[in-house]
C-alpha positions as CSV (number, residue, x, y, z in Angstrom):
1,M,43.3,11.5,12.1
2,N,41.3,14.1,10.2
3,V,40.9,11.7,7.2
4,S,39.6,9.0,9.5
5,R,37.1,11.4,11.2
6,A,35.8,12.5,7.8
7,A,35.4,9.0,6.6
8,V,33.4,8.0,9.7
9,A,31.2,11.1,9.3
10,G,30.5,10.3,5.7
11,A,29.7,6.7,6.4
12,L,27.3,7.6,9.2
13,A,25.6,10.1,6.9
14,A,25.2,7.4,4.2
15,S,23.9,4.8,6.5
16,T,21.5,7.2,8.2
17,V,19.9,8.1,4.8
18,L,19.6,4.4,3.9
19,L,18.0,3.5,7.1
20,L,15.5,6.3,6.8
21,A,14.7,5.5,3.2
22,G,14.3,1.8,3.6
23,P,11.1,1.5,5.7
24,A,9.3,4.3,3.8
25,A,7.7,1.9,1.4
26,A,8.3,-1.4,3.2
27,H,4.8,-2.3,4.3
28,V,1.6,-3.4,2.6
29,S,-0.5,-0.2,1.9
30,V,-3.7,0.8,0.2
31,Q,-4.2,3.9,-2.0
32,P,-7.2,5.1,-4.0
33,Q,-7.0,5.8,-7.7
34,G,-8.0,9.5,-7.5
35,E,-10.2,9.9,-4.4
36,A,-12.2,7.6,-2.2
37,A,-15.3,9.8,-1.3
38,K,-17.7,9.0,1.5
39,G,-20.8,7.4,0.2
40,G,-19.3,6.7,-3.2
41,Y,-17.3,4.0,-5.1
42,A,-13.6,3.9,-5.7
43,T,-10.8,1.9,-7.3
44,V,-8.1,1.1,-4.8
45,N,-4.7,-0.5,-5.1
46,F,-3.1,-2.7,-2.4
47,K,0.6,-2.3,-2.9
48,V,2.8,-5.2,-1.7
49,P,6.6,-4.8,-1.7
50,N,8.9,-7.8,-1.1
51,E,11.0,-7.2,2.0
52,R,13.0,-10.4,1.8
53,D,16.2,-11.2,-0.1
54,D,15.8,-14.9,-0.2
55,A,12.0,-15.5,-0.6
56,S,9.1,-14.4,-2.8
57,T,5.7,-13.2,-1.7
58,V,3.2,-15.9,-2.9
59,K,0.0,-14.9,-1.1
60,L,-1.9,-11.8,0.1
61,E,-5.0,-12.0,2.3
62,V,-6.9,-8.7,2.8
63,N,-9.6,-8.7,5.5
64,F,-12.4,-6.2,5.2
65,P,-13.7,-4.1,8.1
66,A,-16.7,-5.7,9.7
67,D,-17.9,-2.4,11.2
68,H,-18.3,-0.9,7.8
69,P,-19.1,-3.7,5.4
70,L,-18.8,-3.2,1.6
71,A,-21.5,-4.9,-0.5
72,S,-19.7,-4.4,-3.9
73,V,-16.1,-5.5,-4.3
74,S,-14.8,-6.3,-7.8
75,P,-11.2,-7.4,-8.2
76,Q,-9.2,-6.7,-11.4
77,P,-7.5,-9.8,-12.8
78,V,-3.7,-9.8,-12.1
79,A,-1.5,-11.9,-14.3
80,G,0.0,-14.9,-12.5
81,W,-2.4,-14.7,-9.5
82,K,-5.6,-16.6,-8.5
83,I,-8.2,-14.5,-6.8
84,E,-10.8,-15.7,-4.2
85,V,-13.5,-13.4,-2.9
86,T,-15.0,-14.5,0.4
87,R,-18.5,-13.3,1.4
88,S,-20.0,-13.5,4.9
89,K,-23.5,-13.1,6.4
90,L,-24.1,-9.7,8.0
91,A,-25.4,-9.3,11.5
92,E,-27.6,-6.5,10.3
93,P,-28.7,-6.2,6.6
94,L,-27.4,-3.3,4.5
95,E,-29.7,-1.2,2.2
96,V,-28.1,-0.5,-1.2
97,H,-30.0,1.1,-4.0
98,G,-33.2,0.5,-2.1
99,K,-32.5,-3.3,-1.7
100,K,-31.6,-5.2,1.4
101,I,-28.2,-6.9,1.3
102,N,-27.7,-9.8,3.7
103,E,-24.0,-10.5,3.0
104,A,-20.8,-8.6,2.2
105,V,-17.2,-9.3,1.2
106,S,-15.2,-10.2,4.3
107,K,-11.9,-11.2,2.6
108,V,-10.1,-11.2,-0.7
109,T,-7.2,-13.6,-1.3
110,W,-4.6,-13.5,-4.0
111,T,-2.4,-16.6,-4.5
112,A,0.5,-16.8,-6.9
113,D,0.3,-19.2,-9.8
114,G,4.1,-18.9,-10.5
115,K,7.0,-17.1,-8.8
116,G,4.9,-14.4,-7.1
117,V,6.6,-11.1,-6.1
118,E,10.3,-11.8,-6.2
119,P,13.0,-10.0,-4.2
120,G,13.5,-6.4,-5.3
121,F,10.0,-6.1,-6.8
122,F,6.5,-5.0,-5.7
123,Q,3.0,-5.8,-7.0
124,Q,-0.3,-3.9,-7.0
125,F,-3.7,-5.6,-6.5
126,P,-6.6,-3.4,-7.7
127,L,-10.2,-3.6,-6.5
128,S,-13.3,-1.6,-7.2
129,V,-15.1,-1.1,-3.9
130,G,-18.3,0.5,-2.6
131,Q,-20.5,1.8,-1.4
132,L,-18.1,3.5,1.0
133,P,-19.5,4.5,4.4
134,E,-20.7,8.1,5.0
135,D,-20.1,8.0,8.7
136,A,-16.3,7.1,8.7
137,D,-13.1,9.0,7.9
138,Q,-11.1,5.9,7.1
139,L,-11.3,2.1,6.6
140,V,-8.7,-0.3,8.1
141,F,-7.9,-3.4,6.2
142,K,-5.9,-6.1,8.1
143,A,-3.6,-8.0,5.7
144,L,-1.5,-11.1,5.8
145,Q,1.6,-11.5,3.5
146,T,2.9,-15.0,3.0
147,Y,6.4,-15.7,1.6
148,S,7.6,-18.8,-0.3
149,D,9.5,-20.0,2.8
150,K,6.2,-20.2,4.7
151,E,6.8,-17.0,6.7
152,V,3.7,-15.0,7.4
153,V,3.9,-11.2,8.1
154,R,0.7,-9.9,9.8
155,W,0.0,-6.3,8.9
156,I,-2.8,-5.9,11.4
157,E,-1.8,-3.1,13.9
158,E,-4.2,-0.1,13.7
159,P,-2.3,3.2,13.8
160,A,-3.3,5.5,16.6
161,E,-4.3,9.0,15.7
162,G,-1.4,11.4,16.3
163,G,0.8,8.5,17.5
164,E,3.9,6.9,15.9
165,E,3.4,4.3,13.2
166,P,3.3,0.8,14.6
167,E,5.8,-1.9,13.6
168,S,3.4,-3.8,11.5
169,P,0.7,-1.2,10.5
170,A,-2.5,-2.3,8.8
171,P,-3.4,-0.7,5.4
172,V,-5.6,2.4,6.0
173,L,-7.8,3.9,3.3
174,R,-8.5,7.6,4.0
175,L,-11.9,8.8,2.9
176,T,-12.6,12.3,1.5
177,A,-15.7,14.4,1.8
178,A,-18.7,13.2,-0.2
179,A,-19.1,14.9,-3.6
180,A,-22.4,15.5,-5.3
181,D,-21.0,14.4,-8.7
182,A,-19.3,11.3,-7.3
183,H,-20.5,7.7,-7.8
184,G,-22.1,8.0,-4.3
185,G,-24.5,10.5,-5.7
186,A,-25.5,8.2,-8.6
187,A,-25.8,5.3,-6.2
188,A,-28.1,7.2,-3.9
189,D,-30.7,7.7,-6.7
190,G,-30.5,4.1,-7.9
191,K,-28.9,4.8,-11.2
192,G,-25.4,3.5,-10.4
193,T,-24.6,-0.2,-11.1
194,D,-21.8,-2.5,-10.1
195,A,-20.9,-2.9,-13.7
196,E,-20.4,0.8,-14.1
197,H,-18.2,1.0,-11.0
198,A,-16.2,-2.0,-12.2
199,K,-15.1,0.0,-15.3
200,E,-12.9,2.1,-13.0
201,T,-10.6,-0.9,-12.6
202,T,-9.6,-0.9,-16.3
203,A,-7.4,2.2,-15.7
204,S,-5.8,0.9,-12.5
205,S,-3.1,-1.0,-14.5
206,E,-1.7,2.4,-15.5
207,T,-1.1,3.3,-11.9
208,A,1.1,0.3,-11.3
209,A,3.9,1.9,-13.2
210,S,3.5,5.3,-11.4
211,G,3.4,3.4,-8.1
212,S,7.1,2.6,-8.5
213,G,7.8,6.3,-7.8
214,S,7.9,5.7,-4.0
215,D,10.3,2.8,-4.3
216,S,12.5,4.8,-6.7
217,T,12.6,7.7,-4.2
218,A,13.9,5.4,-1.5
219,R,16.7,4.1,-3.8
220,V,17.5,7.7,-4.8
221,L,17.8,8.8,-1.2
222,G,20.1,5.8,-0.6
223,V,22.4,6.8,-3.5
224,V,22.4,10.4,-2.2
225,G,23.6,9.1,1.2
226,I,26.4,7.2,-0.4
227,V,27.5,10.3,-2.4
228,I,27.5,12.4,0.8
229,G,29.8,9.8,2.4
230,V,32.2,9.8,-0.6
231,A,32.2,13.6,-0.5
232,G,33.1,13.5,3.2
233,V,36.1,11.2,2.6
234,A,37.3,13.4,-0.3
235,F,37.1,16.5,1.8
236,G,39.1,14.9,4.6
237,V,41.8,13.8,2.2
238,L,42.1,17.3,0.7
239,A,42.2,18.9,4.2
240,G,44.9,16.5,5.3
241,R,47.1,17.3,2.3
242,R,46.7,21.1,2.8
243,R,47.8,20.8,6.4
244,S,50.8,18.6,5.6
245,A,51.9,21.0,2.9
């Protein structure tokens, strides 16, 4: 009886850790390379994990916030993927570097040329974006993830401040305080150029390898849970033997 109880306790511990570790990196997310300062430019990576065991991710559509339009969006080429940038007319023109801008990027779409993101893998999609708004603390990007079996997962739910994370959260880019030496400062005096900001994307491929850390952490936590379960069983067996002796 003691052995059975120990085995059950160990199994519960292992399964709990696995359940907690699984969703940690399961949804589409966006993170800046370094910081995304208000009024400046930044390189950001949209991270797309594959949540399915029997289908690949073959398409990603990222919709840009209409309330804070971005005039400059430069995607970095990703091997095996076609990229389409959609621009739309603005209701009110933007002023960038002293010039009136009548349109901004409303959507970027990546479509796989080959197998896409296969089960057990993830992919990062880098963009150089700007000029970031000065009157917002975050930008919400609604994303659609399409699988090879035609399933579409809609990552469009906006997280509520202080509330629980929704089931299908939209990627959120947190903005930091404006810095005098950031690209935003250069853009304000007219010296910044889109070509200069696009150079940031050349380093983003280095972050793809480091991005695997979060996925690795989930796997490590899962292994730890299994080890705890095995240890519980072993403890129960030893306890049973001592009592019978």
